[in-house]
C-alpha positions, 0 to 999 in steps of 0.5 A: 551509459544506457541510451535513451529514446527521448530527450524530454521528460514526458512521464510523471514520477511518483515517490512512495516510501517509509523514510519520512519527509527529510529523506524524501526531500533528498529523493525528490531533489535528486529527481528534480536535479536530473531535470524532471520538472517539479510539477511532474514529481508527485509524492504519494506517501512517505509515512508508511510504517517502517519496514512494512513491505506487505502493507506498503505493497497493498497501499502502493497498488491502491494509490498508484494503479489509476495513474496515467500510463506514462508514469514512473512509480518509485517505491522505497520500503527497503529494510534490506538496503545495502545487503543482498537484495537486488534493485529492480525496474519493472515494465508493465503491459499498461504502460507505467514503469516501476522502480525499487527494491526487489523485496515484493513491494512493487509486485502487487502494483505490477500484477494489477498493471500486468507485469511484462518484464523485470530487470536488475538495475546495474548502477554502472548504466546510469549517469549519477553522482557517487553515492554517499554511503550504502544506505540510501538507494532511494536517492543514490540509485532509484531516483537516477533510474527514475530520471532515466525512465522519465526521459523515455529510457527502456527498463531493459536498458538498465540491466538483464532480465530477472525473476522478481521476488514473488508476493501477492496481497492475501485474499479473503475466503468466503465461508458459509456464514460470512468470510475469513481474512486478515488486516492489510492496513492500519490507517492513521486513525486506527481503523483496520482495513481488511482484505474482505471485499465489502460487496460480499456483505449482503444487502440489508445487513445491519449487524455482523459478528466480528472476531479479531484480536482480543474480540471473539464473536462479538455482534457489532453494527454494520454501517455506512458512515462513521457518524452513523456508527456513533462515538465510541462504538465498535463496528464495521463499514465499507472502506474507500478501498472497497474492503471491509473496515473495522472502526471505532467511532472517534476512536481507534479500533487497532488499540481496542482490539489490540490488532495489527497488520496480519491479524486474522479477521472472521466475519459472519452476517448470515443468520445474524439477527438484525439490531435495527434501532437497537443501541450498539455497544460502546467500545469505550472503557467504563468509568469507575464508580 
């Protein structure tokens, strides 16, 4: 069994997954049963879209990048569980340690924190109960690895160095008139979070041209809040991620545009006439007369 440098649990352990509350409770129980105090186990999210590795990688980066240096982040979005994909522990230059499947889900966060080394987790190096089945590494392998690291164990003690699967969050492209990008995340309200930085939108703009999903070159308002957008109105604003968000006031932009993660988005704001004071077009379907 791998040797640990400390006997006390002095790291925060965070849990992120797509497994839902029932399975997440088993992961949390495994971490706490290992001795990590309940107050040091933080659930970030367990309702991520099933099997959505790229979307989960983006969200994990945004949720976990500002946690304390002494954190262990466990992410389980793992469509290849039980197969050939490798389990990995990653050490970062900023201090946090990452645990999960080697399918790319950890890499955006690792790169944001400064990826120092990646190690294949060898189950025989961990003190753990015999696994029940082969389909729940979140409980049977990643939780014990997180306990080991929370006690001060080194990622390198879990197994040999490896080169992890490469994945980076797609970057937007600036154009002469605006930007081209794609949808990174559809939130529970149906808002479309793009990869276009909201700081790119020039000051004073109050109208942009949007192309995405079933909408082609439609002029929509650029606003600063959902309230100023107005009920039923399709528009765009700067999201809490610092990225352009396409939204429908009190509605679902994803449904209206028939767009999902990966959908292309093109915005133009240079040369687009302002519509200040004009009534924005509603996204709500017209009622039959």
